[in-house]
CHARMM-style PDB file with segment names, atoms N, HN, CA, C and O in Angstrom:
ATOM      1  N   MET     1     155.405  81.436 260.370  1.00  0.00      PROA
ATOM      2  CA  MET     1     155.113  82.409 258.836  1.00  0.00      PROA
ATOM      3  C   MET     1     155.690  83.446 259.567  1.00  0.00      PROA
ATOM      4  O   MET     1     155.003  84.378 259.148  1.00  0.00      PROA
ATOM      5  N   ASN     2     156.826  84.175 260.731  1.00  0.00      PROA
ATOM      6  HN  ASN     2     157.384  83.418 261.071  1.00  0.00      PROA
ATOM      7  CA  ASN     2     156.828  85.529 260.755  1.00  0.00      PROA
ATOM      8  C   ASN     2     158.497  84.781 260.267  1.00  0.00      PROA
ATOM      9  O   ASN     2     159.017  85.353 261.226  1.00  0.00      PROA
ATOM     10  N   ALA     3     159.606  84.087 259.669  1.00  0.00      PROA
ATOM     11  HN  ALA     3     159.184  83.623 258.890  1.00  0.00      PROA
ATOM     12  CA  ALA     3     160.398  83.680 258.868  1.00  0.00      PROA
ATOM     13  C   ALA     3     160.244  84.045 257.337  1.00  0.00      PROA
ATOM     14  O   ALA     3     160.856  84.907 256.707  1.00  0.00      PROA
ATOM     15  N   LEU     4     159.288  83.186 256.911  1.00  0.00      PROA
ATOM     16  HN  LEU     4     158.790  82.486 257.424  1.00  0.00      PROA
ATOM     17  CA  LEU     4     158.702  84.080 255.242  1.00  0.00      PROA
ATOM     18  C   LEU     4     158.469  85.704 255.217  1.00  0.00      PROA
ATOM     19  O   LEU     4     158.899  86.552 254.435  1.00  0.00      PROA
ATOM     20  N   PHE     5     157.495  85.831 256.552  1.00  0.00      PROA
ATOM     21  HN  PHE     5     157.146  85.142 257.187  1.00  0.00      PROA
ATOM     22  CA  PHE     5     157.342  87.365 255.892  1.00  0.00      PROA
ATOM     23  C   PHE     5     158.884  88.072 256.626  1.00  0.00      PROA
ATOM     24  O   PHE     5     158.772  89.244 256.265  1.00  0.00      PROA
ATOM     25  N   THR     6     159.699  88.023 257.121  1.00  0.00      PROA
ATOM     26  HN  THR     6     159.790  87.072 257.415  1.00  0.00      PROA
ATOM     27  CA  THR     6     161.628  88.538 256.803  1.00  0.00      PROA
ATOM     28  C   THR     6     162.161  87.965 255.093  1.00  0.00      PROA
ATOM     29  O   THR     6     162.965  88.563 254.378  1.00  0.00      PROA
ATOM     30  N   LYS     7     161.734  87.191 254.892  1.00  0.00      PROA
ATOM     31  HN  LYS     7     161.081  86.706 255.473  1.00  0.00      PROA
ATOM     32  CA  LYS     7     162.699  86.913 253.389  1.00  0.00      PROA
ATOM     33  C   LYS     7     160.936  88.005 252.953  1.00  0.00      PROA
ATOM     34  O   LYS     7     161.135  89.205 253.144  1.00  0.00      PROA
ATOM     35  N   TRP     8     160.091  87.820 252.667  1.00  0.00      PROA
ATOM     36  HN  TRP     8     159.930  86.845 252.512  1.00  0.00      PROA
ATOM     37  CA  TRP     8     159.581  88.998 251.886  1.00  0.00      PROA
ATOM     38  C   TRP     8     159.908  90.027 252.250  1.00  0.00      PROA
ATOM     39  O   TRP     8     160.159  90.855 251.374  1.00  0.00      PROA
ATOM     40  N   LYS     9     160.066  90.476 253.843  1.00  0.00      PROA
ATOM     41  HN  LYS     9     159.862  89.804 254.555  1.00  0.00      PROA
ATOM     42  CA  LYS     9     161.150  91.286 254.290  1.00  0.00      PROA
ATOM     43  C   LYS     9     162.175  92.088 253.468  1.00  0.00      PROA
ATOM     44  O   LYS     9     162.136  93.173 252.888  1.00  0.00      PROA
ATOM     45  N   LYS    10     163.017  91.228 253.626  1.00  0.00      PROA
ATOM     46  HN  LYS    10     163.049  90.347 254.098  1.00  0.00      PROA
ATOM     47  CA  LYS    10     164.062  91.527 253.046  1.00  0.00      PROA
ATOM     48  C   LYS    10     164.055  92.154 251.274  1.00  0.00      PROA
ATOM     49  O   LYS    10     164.417  93.157 250.661  1.00  0.00      PROA
ATOM     50  N   LYS    11     163.517  91.076 251.051  1.00  0.00      PROA
ATOM     51  HN  LYS    11     163.223  90.260 251.549  1.00  0.00      PROA
ATOM     52  CA  LYS    11     163.901  91.285 249.215  1.00  0.00      PROA
ATOM     53  C   LYS    11     162.514  92.215 248.671  1.00  0.00      PROA
ATOM     54  O   LYS    11     162.289  92.160 247.462  1.00  0.00      PROA
ATOM     55  N   SER    12     161.632  93.022 249.493  1.00  0.00      PROA
ATOM     56  HN  SER    12     161.815  93.067 250.475  1.00  0.00      PROA
ATOM     57  CA  SER    12     160.302  94.161 249.382  1.00  0.00      PROA
ATOM     58  C   SER    12     161.589  95.353 249.652  1.00  0.00      PROA
ATOM     59  O   SER    12     162.038  96.221 248.903  1.00  0.00      PROA
ATOM     60  N   THR    13     161.858  95.057 250.728  1.00  0.00      PROA
ATOM     61  HN  THR    13     161.494  94.353 251.336  1.00  0.00      PROA
ATOM     62  CA  THR    13     162.799  96.011 250.899  1.00  0.00      PROA
ATOM     63  C   THR    13     164.611  96.509 249.873  1.00  0.00      PROA
ATOM     64  O   THR    13     165.495  97.364 249.832  1.00  0.00      PROA
ATOM     65  N   ALA    14     164.274  95.541 249.408  1.00  0.00      PROA
ATOM     66  HN  ALA    14     163.556  94.847 249.442  1.00  0.00      PROA
ATOM     67  CA  ALA    14     165.331  96.162 248.266  1.00  0.00      PROA
ATOM     68  C   ALA    14     165.369  96.168 246.976  1.00  0.00      PROA
ATOM     69  O   ALA    14     166.296  96.191 246.167  1.00  0.00      PROA
ATOM     70  N   TYR    15     163.200  96.123 246.801  1.00  0.00      PROA
ATOM     71  HN  TYR    15     162.447  96.104 247.458  1.00  0.00      PROA
ATOM     72  CA  TYR    15     162.700  96.450 245.687  1.00  0.00      PROA
ATOM     73  C   TYR    15     162.628  97.333 246.063  1.00  0.00      PROA
ATOM     74  O   TYR    15     163.148  98.123 245.275  1.00  0.00      PROA
ATOM     75  N   LEU    16     162.198  97.890 247.039  1.00  0.00      PROA
ATOM     76  HN  LEU    16     161.775  97.248 247.679  1.00  0.00      PROA
ATOM     77  CA  LEU    16     162.028  99.315 247.238  1.00  0.00      PROA
ATOM     78  C   LEU    16     162.602 100.679 246.679  1.00  0.00      PROA
ATOM     79  O   LEU    16     162.392 101.587 245.875  1.00  0.00      PROA
ATOM     80  N   LYS    17     163.897  99.978 248.125  1.00  0.00      PROA
ATOM     81  HN  LYS    17     164.068  99.240 248.778  1.00  0.00      PROA
ATOM     82  CA  LYS    17     165.715 101.091 247.271  1.00  0.00      PROA
ATOM     83  C   LYS    17     166.232 100.645 245.938  1.00  0.00      PROA
ATOM     84  O   LYS    17     167.427 100.402 245.776  1.00  0.00      PROA
ATOM     85  N   ALA    18     164.845 100.472 244.440  1.00  0.00      PROA
ATOM     86  HN  ALA    18     163.874 100.670 244.571  1.00  0.00      PROA
ATOM     87  CA  ALA    18     166.231 100.112 243.530  1.00  0.00      PROA
ATOM     88  C   ALA    18     165.337 101.249 242.821  1.00  0.00      PROA
ATOM     89  O   ALA    18     165.727 102.113 242.036  1.00  0.00      PROA
ATOM     90  N   LEU    19     164.281 101.063 243.213  1.00  0.00      PROA
ATOM     91  HN  LEU    19     163.965 100.361 243.851  1.00  0.00      PROA
ATOM     92  CA  LEU    19     162.775 102.024 242.272  1.00  0.00      PROA
ATOM     93  C   LEU    19     163.490 102.899 241.555  1.00  0.00      PROA
ATOM     94  O   LEU    19     164.704 102.913 241.758  1.00  0.00      PROA
ATOM     95  N   GLU    20     162.947 103.773 240.612  1.00  0.00      PROA
ATOM     96  HN  GLU    20     161.961 103.761 240.447  1.00  0.00      PROA
ATOM     97  CA  GLU    20     163.534 104.540 239.787  1.00  0.00      PROA
ATOM     98  C   GLU    20     162.265 105.667 239.882  1.00  0.00      PROA
ATOM     99  O   GLU    20     161.199 105.130 240.182  1.00  0.00      PROA
ATOM    100  N   THR    21     162.203 106.931 239.707  1.00  0.00      PROA
ATOM    101  HN  THR    21     163.069 107.368 239.463  1.00  0.00      PROA
ATOM    102  CA  THR    21     161.424 107.773 239.045  1.00  0.00      PROA
ATOM    103  C   THR    21     160.962 107.101 237.452  1.00  0.00      PROA
ATOM    104  O   THR    21     161.439 106.459 236.516  1.00  0.00      PROA
ATOM    105  N   GLY    22     159.317 107.948 238.042  1.00  0.00      PROA
ATOM    106  HN  GLY    22     158.930 108.470 238.802  1.00  0.00      PROA
ATOM    107  CA  GLY    22     158.054 107.364 236.511  1.00  0.00      PROA
ATOM    108  C   GLY    22     157.237 106.074 236.227  1.00  0.00      PROA
ATOM    109  O   GLY    22     156.678 105.552 235.262  1.00  0.00      PROA
ATOM    110  N   LEU    23     157.556 105.674 238.270  1.00  0.00      PROA
ATOM    111  HN  LEU    23     158.010 106.098 239.054  1.00  0.00      PROA
ATOM    112  CA  LEU    23     156.813 104.176 237.838  1.00  0.00      PROA
ATOM    113  C   LEU    23     155.957 105.179 238.985  1.00  0.00      PROA
ATOM    114  O   LEU    23     156.074 106.093 239.801  1.00  0.00      PROA
ATOM    115  N   ARG    24     154.624 103.826 238.073  1.00  0.00      PROA
ATOM    116  HN  ARG    24     154.529 103.083 237.410  1.00  0.00      PROA
ATOM    117  CA  ARG    24     153.408 104.025 238.661  1.00  0.00      PROA
ATOM    118  C   ARG    24     152.760 103.309 239.881  1.00  0.00      PROA
ATOM    119  O   ARG    24     152.165 102.244 239.712  1.00  0.00      PROA
ATOM    120  N   PRO    25     152.872 103.888 241.117  1.00  0.00      PROA
ATOM    121  CA  PRO    25     152.129 103.423 241.702  1.00  0.00      PROA
ATOM    122  C   PRO    25     151.659 102.124 242.400  1.00  0.00      PROA
ATOM    123  O   PRO    25     152.137 101.254 243.129  1.00  0.00      PROA
ATOM    124  N   LYS    26     150.369 102.461 241.752  1.00  0.00      PROA
ATOM    125  HN  LYS    26     149.981 103.168 241.160  1.00  0.00      PROA
ATOM    126  CA  LYS    26     149.480 101.042 241.638  1.00  0.00      PROA
ATOM    127  C   LYS    26     150.349  99.629 241.044  1.00  0.00      PROA
ATOM    128  O   LYS    26     150.027  98.441 241.005  1.00  0.00      PROA
ATOM    129  N   ASP    27     151.837 100.509 240.526  1.00  0.00      PROA
ATOM    130  HN  ASP    27     152.098 101.474 240.558  1.00  0.00      PROA
ATOM    131  CA  ASP    27     151.884  98.563 239.580  1.00  0.00      PROA
ATOM    132  C   ASP    27     153.008  98.435 240.590  1.00  0.00      PROA
ATOM    133  O   ASP    27     153.229  97.261 240.887  1.00  0.00      PROA
ATOM    134  N   VAL    28     153.912  99.488 241.304  1.00  0.00      PROA
ATOM    135  HN  VAL    28     153.732 100.442 241.063  1.00  0.00      PROA
ATOM    136  CA  VAL    28     154.886  98.925 242.526  1.00  0.00      PROA
ATOM    137  C   VAL    28     153.705  98.517 243.652  1.00  0.00      PROA
ATOM    138  O   VAL    28     154.360  97.736 244.341  1.00  0.00      PROA
ATOM    139  N   ILE    29     152.598  98.553 244.160  1.00  0.00      PROA
ATOM    140  HN  ILE    29     152.065  99.188 243.600  1.00  0.00      PROA
ATOM    141  CA  ILE    29     151.632  97.660 245.295  1.00  0.00      PROA
ATOM    142  C   ILE    29     151.218  96.425 244.421  1.00  0.00      PROA
ATOM    143  O   ILE    29     151.224  95.297 244.914  1.00  0.00      PROA
ATOM    144  N   SER    30     150.966  96.584 243.508  1.00  0.00      PROA
ATOM    145  HN  SER    30     150.960  97.500 243.108  1.00  0.00      PROA
ATOM    146  CA  SER    30     150.640  95.015 242.855  1.00  0.00      PROA
ATOM    147  C   SER    30     151.634  94.365 242.779  1.00  0.00      PROA
ATOM    148  O   SER    30     151.601  93.157 243.011  1.00  0.00      PROA
ATOM    149  N   GLU    31     152.328  94.757 242.567  1.00  0.00      PROA
ATOM    150  HN  GLU    31     152.355  95.738 242.378  1.00  0.00      PROA
ATOM    151  CA  GLU    31     153.498  93.675 242.452  1.00  0.00      PROA
ATOM    152  C   GLU    31     154.032  93.091 243.963  1.00  0.00      PROA
ATOM    153  O   GLU    31     154.482  91.970 244.198  1.00  0.00      PROA
ATOM    154  N   LEU    32     153.855  94.103 244.808  1.00  0.00      PROA
ATOM    155  HN  LEU    32     153.490  95.014 244.618  1.00  0.00      PROA
ATOM    156  CA  LEU    32     154.681  94.156 245.836  1.00  0.00      PROA
ATOM    157  C   LEU    32     153.542  92.877 246.695  1.00  0.00      PROA
ATOM    158  O   LEU    32     153.925  91.876 247.299  1.00  0.00      PROA
ATOM    159  N   SER    33     152.013  93.366 246.471  1.00  0.00      PROA
ATOM    160  HN  SER    33     151.703  94.180 245.980  1.00  0.00      PROA
ATOM    161  CA  SER    33     151.339  92.280 247.255  1.00  0.00      PROA
ATOM    162  C   SER    33     151.000  90.955 246.470  1.00  0.00      PROA
ATOM    163  O   SER    33     150.550  89.902 246.922  1.00  0.00      PROA
ATOM    164  N   ASP    34     151.239  91.189 245.554  1.00  0.00      PROA
ATOM    165  HN  ASP    34     151.605  92.045 245.188  1.00  0.00      PROA
ATOM    166  CA  ASP    34     151.296  89.390 244.935  1.00  0.00      PROA
ATOM    167  C   ASP    34     152.825  89.431 245.024  1.00  0.00      PROA
ATOM    168  O   ASP    34     153.299  89.791 243.947  1.00  0.00      PROA
ATOM    169  N   SER    35     153.452  89.260 245.658  1.00  0.00      PROA
ATOM    170  HN  SER    35     153.067  88.967 246.533  1.00  0.00      PROA
ATOM    171  CA  SER    35     154.903  88.696 245.792  1.00  0.00      PROA
ATOM    172  C   SER    35     154.834  88.221 247.489  1.00  0.00      PROA
ATOM    173  O   SER    35     155.678  87.613 248.147  1.00  0.00      PROA
ATOM    174  N   LEU    36     153.580  88.717 247.865  1.00  0.00      PROA
ATOM    175  HN  LEU    36     152.895  89.210 247.330  1.00  0.00      PROA
ATOM    176  CA  LEU    36     153.392  88.586 249.449  1.00  0.00      PROA
ATOM    177  C   LEU    36     152.158  87.659 249.599  1.00  0.00      PROA
ATOM    178  O   LEU    36     152.058  87.083 250.682  1.00  0.00      PROA
ATOM    179  N   LEU    37     151.446  87.492 248.901  1.00  0.00      PROA
ATOM    180  HN  LEU    37     151.527  87.959 248.021  1.00  0.00      PROA
ATOM    181  CA  LEU    37     150.494  86.360 248.794  1.00  0.00      PROA
ATOM    182  C   LEU    37     151.450  85.205 247.606  1.00  0.00      PROA
ATOM    183  O   LEU    37     151.616  84.087 248.094  1.00  0.00      PROA
ATOM    184  N   ALA    38     151.716  85.291 246.968  1.00  0.00      PROA
ATOM    185  HN  ALA    38     151.582  86.199 246.572  1.00  0.00      PROA
ATOM    186  CA  ALA    38     152.680  83.843 246.494  1.00  0.00      PROA
ATOM    187  C   ALA    38     153.070  83.447 247.693  1.00  0.00      PROA
ATOM    188  O   ALA    38     152.664  82.440 248.273  1.00  0.00      PROA
ATOM    189  N   ARG    39     154.361  84.715 248.339  1.00  0.00      PROA
ATOM    190  HN  ARG    39     154.690  85.533 247.868  1.00  0.00      PROA
ATOM    191  CA  ARG    39     155.083  83.995 249.486  1.00  0.00      PROA
ATOM    192  C   ARG    39     154.293  82.864 250.960  1.00  0.00      PROA
ATOM    193  O   ARG    39     154.843  82.286 251.898  1.00  0.00      PROA
ATOM    194  N   HSD    40     152.794  82.958 250.531  1.00  0.00      PROA
ATOM    195  HN  HSD    40     152.347  83.427 249.769  1.00  0.00      PROA
ATOM    196  CA  HSD    40     152.809  82.872 251.790  1.00  0.00      PROA
ATOM    197  C   HSD    40     150.908  82.293 251.214  1.00  0.00      PROA
ATOM    198  O   HSD    40     149.958  82.469 251.977  1.00  0.00      PROA
ATOM    199  N   THR    41     150.703  81.526 249.562  1.00  0.00      PROA
ATOM    200  HN  THR    41     151.474  81.382 248.942  1.00  0.00      PROA
ATOM    201  CA  THR    41     150.192  80.687 249.414  1.00  0.00      PROA
ATOM    202  C   THR    41     150.738  79.221 249.692  1.00  0.00      PROA
ATOM    203  O   THR    41     151.836  78.747 249.404  1.00  0.00      PROA
ATOM    204  N   GLY    42     149.231  78.414 250.587  1.00  0.00      PROA
ATOM    205  HN  GLY    42     148.338  78.799 250.821  1.00  0.00      PROA
ATOM    206  CA  GLY    42     149.309  77.687 251.585  1.00  0.00      PROA
ATOM    207  C   GLY    42     149.996  77.602 252.511  1.00  0.00      PROA
ATOM    208  O   GLY    42     150.618  76.564 252.738  1.00  0.00      PROA
ATOM    209  N   THR    43     150.049  78.413 253.104  1.00  0.00      PROA
ATOM    210  HN  THR    43     149.544  79.256 252.920  1.00  0.00      PROA
ATOM    211  CA  THR    43     150.409  78.956 254.714  1.00  0.00      PROA
ATOM    212  C   THR    43     149.547  79.081 255.932  1.00  0.00      PROA
ATOM    213  O   THR    43     149.700  79.128 257.153  1.00  0.00      PROA
ATOM    214  N   CYS    44     148.779  79.108 255.242  1.00  0.00      PROA
ATOM    215  HN  CYS    44     148.655  79.070 254.250  1.00  0.00      PROA
ATOM    216  CA  CYS    44     147.253  79.257 255.697  1.00  0.00      PROA
ATOM    217  C   CYS    44     147.383  78.840 257.096  1.00  0.00      PROA
ATOM    218  O   CYS    44     148.054  77.815 257.210  1.00  0.00      PROA
ATOM    219  N   SER    45     146.724  79.569 258.731  1.00  0.00      PROA
ATOM    220  HN  SER    45     146.178  80.402 258.638  1.00  0.00      PROA
ATOM    221  CA  SER    45     147.094  79.240 259.633  1.00  0.00      PROA
ATOM    222  C   SER    45     146.185  78.922 260.726  1.00  0.00      PROA
ATOM    223  O   SER    45     146.268  78.594 261.909  1.00  0.00      PROA
ATOM    224  N   ILE    46     145.041  79.212 259.619  1.00  0.00      PROA
ATOM    225  HN  ILE    46     144.974  79.479 258.657  1.00  0.00      PROA
ATOM    226  CA  ILE    46     143.237  79.129 259.972  1.00  0.00      PROA
ATOM    227  C   ILE    46     143.157  77.667 259.664  1.00  0.00      PROA
ATOM    228  O   ILE    46     143.656  76.674 259.134  1.00  0.00      PROA
ATOM    229  N   ASN    47     142.146  78.234 260.387  1.00  0.00      PROA
ATOM    230  HN  ASN    47     141.741  79.041 260.818  1.00  0.00      PROA
ATOM    231  CA  ASN    47     141.530  75.967 260.290  1.00  0.00      PROA
ATOM    232  C   ASN    47     140.396  76.624 260.517  1.00  0.00      PROA
ATOM    233  O   ASN    47     139.817  76.984 261.542  1.00  0.00      PROA
ATOM    234  N   THR    48     139.989  76.799 258.367  1.00  0.00      PROA
ATOM    235  HN  THR    48     140.459  76.507 257.534  1.00  0.00      PROA
ATOM    236  CA  THR    48     138.746  77.161 257.705  1.00  0.00      PROA
ATOM    237  C   THR    48     136.971  76.465 258.779  1.00  0.00      PROA
ATOM    238  O   THR    48     135.895  77.014 259.013  1.00  0.00      PROA
ATOM    239  N   MET    49     137.697  74.687 259.226  1.00  0.00      PROA
ATOM    240  HN  MET    49     138.572  74.240 259.036  1.00  0.00      PROA
ATOM    241  CA  MET    49     136.846  74.352 259.846  1.00  0.00      PROA
ATOM    242  C   MET    49     136.244  75.346 260.439  1.00  0.00      PROA
ATOM    243  O   MET    49     135.363  75.951 259.827  1.00  0.00      PROA
ATOM    244  N   SER    50     136.613  75.725 261.799  1.00  0.00      PROA
ATOM    245  HN  SER    50     137.329  75.234 262.297  1.00  0.00      PROA
ATOM    246  CA  SER    50     136.214  76.278 262.691  1.00  0.00      PROA
ATOM    247  C   SER    50     135.442  77.640 262.128  1.00  0.00      PROA
ATOM    248  O   SER    50     134.636  78.278 262.805  1.00  0.00      PROA
ATOM    249  N   ILE    51     135.785  77.932 260.931  1.00  0.00      PROA
ATOM    250  HN  ILE    51     136.440  77.414 260.380  1.00  0.00      PROA
ATOM    251  CA  ILE    51     135.052  79.402 261.359  1.00  0.00      PROA
ATOM    252  C   ILE    51     133.210  79.392 260.877  1.00  0.00      PROA
ATOM    253  O   ILE    51     133.101  78.613 259.930  1.00  0.00      PROA
ATOM    254  N   SER    52     132.307  79.793 261.120  1.00  0.00      PROA
ATOM    255  HN  SER    52     132.395  80.425 261.890  1.00  0.00      PROA
ATOM    256  CA  SER    52     131.194  79.405 261.225  1.00  0.00      PROA
ATOM    257  C   SER    52     130.468  80.707 260.368  1.00  0.00      PROA
ATOM    258  O   SER    52     130.737  81.892 260.567  1.00  0.00      PROA
ATOM    259  N   THR    53     129.637  80.270 259.527  1.00  0.00      PROA
ATOM    260  HN  THR    53     129.418  79.307 259.366  1.00  0.00      PROA
ATOM    261  CA  THR    53     128.663  80.975 258.001  1.00  0.00      PROA
ATOM    262  C   THR    53     127.468  81.695 258.623  1.00  0.00      PROA
ATOM    263  OT1 THR    53     126.644  82.258 257.903  1.00  0.00      PROA
TER     264      THR     53
END
């Protein structure tokens, strides 16, 4: 999980450093959150069977 985050962090840092003025903050946040979720899809370390409802 740490390796996935490290790769995402490296890519996201480059993206953030390349930002120019005039962007909407909500768009930047959306892009970052979507890319983080996409990178971690299918790697959930929580056993859903152990969660009581």
